[in-house]
C-alpha positions in Angstrom: -72.4 -145.8 -65.7 -69.1 -147.9 -65.9 -65.9 -146.9 -64.2 -63.9 -148.0 -67.3 -62.6 -146.1 -70.3 -65.3 -145.4 -72.9 -63.6 -146.5 -75.8 -66.9 -145.9 -78.0 -66.6 -142.1 -77.3 -65.3 -141.3 -80.8 -68.5 -140.3 -83.0 -68.9 -140.5 -86.6 -66.4 -138.3 -88.4 -67.7 -134.8 -89.6 -66.2 -132.9 -92.5 -65.3 -129.1 -92.3 -63.8 -127.1 -94.9 -60.8 -125.0 -94.0 -58.3 -123.2 -96.3 -55.3 -124.8 -94.4 -56.9 -128.2 -93.9 -58.8 -128.9 -97.1 -60.3 -132.7 -97.1 -59.6 -133.1 -93.0 -62.0 -133.9 -90.7 -62.9 -131.4 -88.1 -64.8 -130.8 -85.1 -65.1 -127.3 -83.8 -67.4 -127.2 -81.0 -65.5 -127.6 -77.9 -62.7 -129.2 -79.0 -61.1 -129.9 -82.5 -61.2 -133.5 -83.8 -58.8 -134.4 -86.7 -59.7 -138.2 -87.5 -57.0 -139.5 -89.4 -54.2 -138.2 -87.1 -52.9 -141.2 -85.0 -51.7 -139.1 -82.2 -51.3 -135.6 -81.0 -47.8 -134.9 -82.2 -49.1 -136.0 -85.5 -52.0 -133.6 -85.5 -49.6 -130.8 -84.3 -47.1 -131.3 -87.2 -49.9 -131.6 -89.8 -51.1 -128.2 -88.3 -47.9 -126.4 -87.6 -48.7 -122.8 -86.9 -45.0 -121.8 -86.7 -44.3 -119.0 -89.5 -47.7 -119.5 -91.1 -46.3 -123.0 -92.5 -48.8 -125.2 -94.4 -49.6 -128.7 -93.3 -46.5 -130.9 -93.8 -46.8 -133.3 -96.8 -45.6 -136.7 -97.1 -46.0 -137.5 -93.4 -45.3 -140.9 -91.8 -47.4 -142.9 -89.4 -47.1 -141.8 -86.0 -47.6 -143.8 -83.1 -49.7 -143.2 -79.9 -49.1 -140.2 -77.9 -45.7 -139.8 -76.0 -44.5 -138.3 -72.8 -43.8 -135.0 -75.0 -47.5 -134.3 -75.2 -48.6 -131.5 -73.2 -51.7 -131.3 -71.0 -53.4 -129.0 -73.5 -52.8 -131.5 -76.4 -54.3 -134.2 -74.0 -57.4 -132.1 -73.2 -58.0 -131.6 -77.1 -58.0 -135.6 -77.3 -60.4 -135.8 -74.6 -62.5 -133.1 -76.1 -62.8 -135.3 -79.2 -63.8 -138.0 -77.1 -60.7 -139.7 -78.2 -60.4 -141.8 -74.6 -57.7 -144.3 -75.6 -54.9 -142.2 -76.8 -55.8 -139.7 -74.3 -55.6 -142.2 -71.4 -52.1 -143.4 -72.8 -50.8 -139.9 -73.1 -51.8 -139.4 -69.6 -50.1 -142.2 -68.3 -47.1 -141.4 -70.1 -47.1 -137.7 -69.0 -47.5 -139.0 -65.3 -44.6 -141.0 -65.5 -42.6 -138.2 -66.0 -44.5 -135.8 -63.5 -46.2 -138.1 -61.1 -47.3 -135.3 -58.7 -49.1 -133.1 -61.3 -52.5 -132.4 -60.0 -54.3 -131.6 -63.1 -53.1 -134.7 -65.1 -53.8 -137.0 -61.8 -57.3 -135.6 -61.8 -57.9 -135.9 -65.3 -56.8 -139.6 -65.4 -59.2 -140.0 -62.4 -62.0 -138.8 -64.4 -61.4 -141.3 -67.0 -61.1 -144.2 -64.7 -63.1 -143.6 -61.8 -67.1 -144.1 -62.2 -68.7 -140.8 -62.5 -71.1 -141.2 -59.8 -68.5 -142.3 -57.4 -66.3 -139.1 -58.6 -69.5 -136.6 -58.3 -71.9 -138.1 -55.9 -75.5 -139.4 -56.4 -77.0 -135.8 -55.7 -77.7 -133.7 -58.7 -79.8 -130.8 -60.4 -80.9 -130.4 -63.8 -79.7 -127.6 -66.3 -81.1 -127.0 -69.7 -78.3 -125.9 -72.0 -78.5 -122.5 -73.5 -77.0 -121.0 -76.9 -73.2 -120.6 -76.6 -72.9 -123.2 -73.7 -70.1 -125.9 -73.5 -69.3 -128.8 -71.2 -66.2 -126.8 -69.8 -68.0 -123.5 -69.5 -70.8 -125.3 -67.6 -68.3 -127.1 -65.4 -66.5 -123.8 -64.7 -69.5 -122.1 -63.7 -71.4 -124.6 -61.9 -68.5 -127.0 -60.4 -66.0 -124.4 -60.3 -63.5 -126.1 -62.4 -63.8 -126.3 -66.2 -61.4 -129.3 -66.5 -64.4 -131.4 -64.8 -66.0 -131.3 -68.4 -64.9 -135.0 -68.9 -66.3 -136.4 -66.1 -69.5 -134.3 -66.5 -69.6 -135.7 -69.7 -69.5 -139.4 -68.5 -72.0 -138.3 -65.8 -74.6 -137.6 -68.5 -73.6 -140.5 -70.6 -72.5 -138.0 -73.3 -70.4 -139.9 -75.8 -68.8 -136.7 -77.1 -67.8 -133.9 -74.7 -67.9 -131.4 -77.6 -71.4 -132.0 -78.7 -74.2 -130.4 -77.0 -77.7 -129.3 -78.0 -79.6 -126.3 -77.0 -82.3 -127.3 -74.7 -80.5 -130.5 -73.8 -81.1 -131.4 -69.9 -77.9 -132.0 -68.0 -77.4 -133.5 -64.5 -75.1 -131.3 -62.5 -73.9 -132.9 -59.2 -74.6 -131.1 -56.2 -72.5 -133.1 -53.6 -69.7 -132.3 -51.7 -67.2 -134.2 -53.9 -68.4 -132.4 -56.9 -67.0 -128.9 -55.6 -63.8 -127.8 -57.6 -60.6 -128.3 -55.8 -57.9 -125.5 -55.8 -55.2 -126.6 -58.1 -51.9 -126.2 -55.9 -48.3 -127.4 -57.0 -46.1 -126.2 -59.7 -46.5 -129.2 -62.1 -46.7 -128.2 -65.8 -50.3 -128.7 -65.9 -51.1 -126.5 -62.8 -52.2 -123.4 -64.9 -53.9 -125.3 -67.8 -57.3 -124.4 -68.7 -60.0 -125.9 -71.4 -60.1 -122.5 -72.8 -56.4 -122.5 -73.5 -56.3 -125.9 -74.8 -59.4 -125.2 -77.1 -57.7 -121.8 -78.3 -54.5 -123.9 -79.1 -56.1 -126.1 -81.1 -57.9 -123.3 -83.1 -54.5 -121.8 -83.6 -53.4 -125.2 -85.1 -55.7 -125.0 -87.9 -55.5 -121.1 -88.3 -58.9 -120.4 -87.0 -57.6 -117.2 -85.6 -61.4 -115.6 -85.1 -62.3 -118.5 -82.6 -59.0 -118.1 -80.8 -60.0 -114.3 -80.3 -63.5 -115.2 -79.3 -62.1 -117.7 -76.5 -59.2 -115.3 -75.2 -60.2 -111.7 -75.8 -62.1 -111.6 -72.4 -59.4 -110.0 -70.1 -60.9 -111.6 -66.7 -58.4 -114.2 -65.5 -56.5 -114.3 -68.6 -53.1 -115.7 -68.0 -49.7 -114.7 -69.5 -49.7 -117.6 -71.9 -53.4 -116.8 -73.0 -52.4 -113.1 -73.8 -49.4 -114.0 -75.8 -51.6 -116.7 -77.8 -54.3 -113.8 -78.1 -51.7 -111.5 -79.8 -50.6 -113.8 -82.0 -54.0 -114.4 -83.4 -54.7 -110.9 -83.8 -51.4 -110.5 -85.8 -51.8 -113.5 -87.9 -55.6 -112.6 -88.8 -54.6 -109.0 -89.6 -51.9 -110.2 -91.9 -54.5 -112.7 -93.7 -56.9 -109.9 -94.1 -53.9 -107.7 -95.8 -53.0 -110.7 -98.1 -56.5 -110.5 -99.4 -56.6 -106.6 -99.4 -59.5 -106.6 -97.0 -58.7 -103.3 -95.4 -61.7 -102.5 -93.7 -61.7 -106.0 -91.9 -58.1 -105.4 -91.2 -58.7 -102.2 -89.6 -61.5 -103.3 -87.3 -59.1 -106.1 -86.1 -56.4 -103.9 -85.5 -58.8 -101.4 -83.5 -60.1 -104.6 -81.3 -56.4 -105.5 -80.7 -55.5 -102.0 -79.5 -58.5 -102.0 -77.1 -57.4 -105.2 -75.7 -53.6 -104.9 -75.6 -52.0 -105.5 -72.0 -51.3 -102.5 -70.0 -47.7 -103.3 -70.3 -47.7 -102.9 -74.3 -46.1 -106.2 -74.9 -47.7 -106.3 -78.2 -46.4 -102.8 -79.4 -43.6 -104.5 -81.3 -45.9 -105.9 -83.9 -49.1 -103.9 -83.3 -47.5 -100.5 -83.9 -46.1 -101.3 -87.4 -49.0 -103.4 -88.6 -51.4 -100.7 -87.7 -49.5 -98.1 -89.5 -49.6 -100.4 -92.6 -53.3 -101.0 -92.5 -53.9 -97.3 -91.9 -51.3 -96.3 -94.6 -52.8 -98.6 -97.2 -56.4 -97.4 -96.2 -55.5 -93.8 -96.8 -53.9 -94.8 -100.3 -57.0 -96.6 -101.3 -58.8 -93.4 -100.8 -56.4 -91.2 -102.4 -56.8 -93.6 -105.4 -60.5 -93.5 -105.4 -60.3 -89.7 -105.3 -58.0 -89.8 -108.2 -60.6 -91.7 -110.2 -63.1 -89.0 -109.3 -60.8 -86.1 -110.2 -60.9 -84.7 -106.8 -57.3 -83.8 -106.8 -57.3 -81.9 -103.4 -59.0 -84.7 -101.8 -56.4 -87.3 -103.3 -53.5 -84.8 -102.1 -55.0 -85.1 -98.5 -55.6 -89.0 -98.7 -52.1 -89.6 -99.9 -50.6 -87.3 -97.2 -52.2 -89.3 -94.7 -50.9 -92.2 -96.0 -47.6 -91.1 -96.2 -47.8 -90.0 -92.8 -48.2 -93.5 -91.5 -46.1 -95.2 -94.1 -43.2 -92.9 -95.8 -42.3 -95.1 -98.3 -45.6 -96.4 -99.3 -46.3 -96.6 -102.9 -47.8 -95.3 -104.9 -49.0 -92.9 -102.2 -45.5 -91.4 -102.0 -45.0 -90.8 -105.8 -48.7 -89.3 -106.2 -48.3 -87.3 -103.2 -45.1 -85.5 -104.5 -46.7 -85.2 -107.9 -50.1 -83.7 -106.9 -48.3 -81.4 -104.3 -46.1 -79.9 -107.2 -48.8 -79.6 -109.6 -51.2 -78.0 -107.4 -48.9 -75.7 -105.8 -47.6 -74.3 -109.4 -51.3 -73.9 -110.4 -52.4 -72.0 -107.6 -49.7 -69.9 -107.5 -50.0 -68.9 -111.2 -53.5 -68.4 -110.8 -52.9 -66.2 -107.6 -50.4 -64.0 -109.5 -52.8 -63.2 -112.5 -55.5 -62.0 -109.7 -52.9 -60.1 -108.1 -52.2 -58.3 -111.2 -55.9 -57.9 -111.7 -56.0 -56.3 -108.2 -58.1 -59.1 -106.9 -56.4 -59.2 -103.9 -58.7 -61.3 -101.5 -59.2 -64.0 -104.2 -55.4 -64.0 -104.4 -54.6 -64.1 -100.9 -56.9 -67.1 -100.4 -55.0 -69.2 -103.4 -51.8 -68.3 -101.7 -53.2 -69.5 -98.4 -54.0 -72.8 -100.0 -50.4 -73.1 -101.5 -49.1 -72.4 -98.4 -51.2 -74.9 -96.7 -49.8 -77.4 -99.1 -46.2 -76.3 -99.0 -45.5 -74.0 -96.1 -41.9 -73.8 -97.6 -43.0 -72.4 -101.0 -41.2 -69.0 -100.2 -42.7 -67.4 -103.7 -46.2 -67.7 -102.2 -45.3 -66.3 -99.0 -43.6 -63.0 -100.4 -46.4 -62.3 -102.8 -49.0 -63.0 -100.3 -47.2 -60.3 -98.1 -47.2 -57.9 -100.9 -51.0 -58.4 -101.5 -51.8 -57.9 -97.9 -49.9 -54.6 -98.0 -51.4 -53.4 -101.2 -54.7 -54.1 -99.8 -54.0 -52.3 -96.7 -53.0 -49.2 -98.8 -56.1 -49.2 -101.0 -58.2 -49.4 -98.0 -56.3 -46.6 -96.4 -56.7 -44.5 -99.8 -60.6 -45.4 -99.9 -60.9 -44.3 -96.4 -59.1 -40.8 -97.1 -61.1 -40.3 -100.3 -64.3 -41.1 -98.4 -63.3 -38.7 -95.7 -62.5 -35.8 -98.1 -65.6 -36.2 -99.9 -67.7 -36.0 -96.8 -66.2 -32.6 -96.0 
C-alpha cells in the first residue's frame, strides 16, 4: 500500500433524486458526494440551508478549497474519496492553524503509508448492516476520524462504500489506538458524525440528520443545535404538505429528545401548538361532514385551545356553540313545561357544559331542580297519607 495520495479514490458518479438537488449526483452512504462541485465552498453555496433557500442559480466556476473550509467540510471531501481537493484544503487549513491536532492527523492519514500508520498486526471484522467505516473506527479503534486511514489500510477506494459481509482488516498494534484529542484548535471537537450530519443538512435530508444525532450519548452542543434545526425543518416540511400525522410524530420525538435546558422551546412550543391545532381542526371538519355537531364542537374547541386564531376552527367553534346552546335551551324549555324535569335538567347541563356563562340555562335549571324537589315531597306526602 503506497504512502502517496490516492488520486484514484473518486468512484463513478451515482445519481440520486432529491427535491432540492434534482439532477445532482449524490452519494449518501457515509458522506455526501456532489460531483460537479469543484470545491467545498461551491458545494455549500449550491446547497445553502439558510432560511430554506434553494440552490443558487447561475453559479460561477470556483477554484480549489481555501483556508475558509472547515474541518467538517474537509471530512466530507475525504468521505467522498476526493483526495486531492481534501489534501489541498488540509494544507491550507494548517497554514492558519498549524497546531490543530485533528487536521494534522487527517493529513498524516493521507500522506503516511497506512501500514506504517497502523502497524502490521490486524484482525478480521465482517461488515454488518448499518456499519460505516467511521462507526467501525470509533468502536474498534476509539477514534471515528481514523476512517480514512482504515479505508486505505483495506484498499477501499471510496470510504463511503461498504458491503454487508465484507471482510475488513482491523489493526491491533499499539499504534492503532486512538489518541486523545487535546488542544483548543478549531477541529478539536469535530467528529465524522457531525460532518455527515452537516452534509445531510446541506441537501435538506433532515431525517438523516435526526438518525445521526438523535442519540443523546456524547452529543455536543453543536450537534444538539443542528438536531434541533433538523427537527424544526422536517416539521415545517410536513406542514407545508399537510402531512399532519407525520408532523405530529416528529414533534413528539423532538419533545422526547429536547435538551434538559429547554433550548428548543422557542420554536418547539409554537410549532407543536400549530401542529396539534391543525390536527384537531382537521378532525372537526371531518365530524361536520359526518353531521356529528357535538364532536365537531369538541374538536374545534381543542383546536382553538392550541391556536386561538386558527381558521376555520375559530369561526366554526363560535357558530356551533351558539347553535347548540340555543337548540338545547329551547328543547329544555319545552320539556320543562311538560314537567319532564329530568330530561330538561340533562339538556341544561349540556348547555352549561358548552357555555358556562349562559345565565338563562342556569336559572331555569335551578327552577327545574326546585320543582322536582317539591313534586317528590308532595308524592312522599301523598304516599304517607294513603298508607295510613
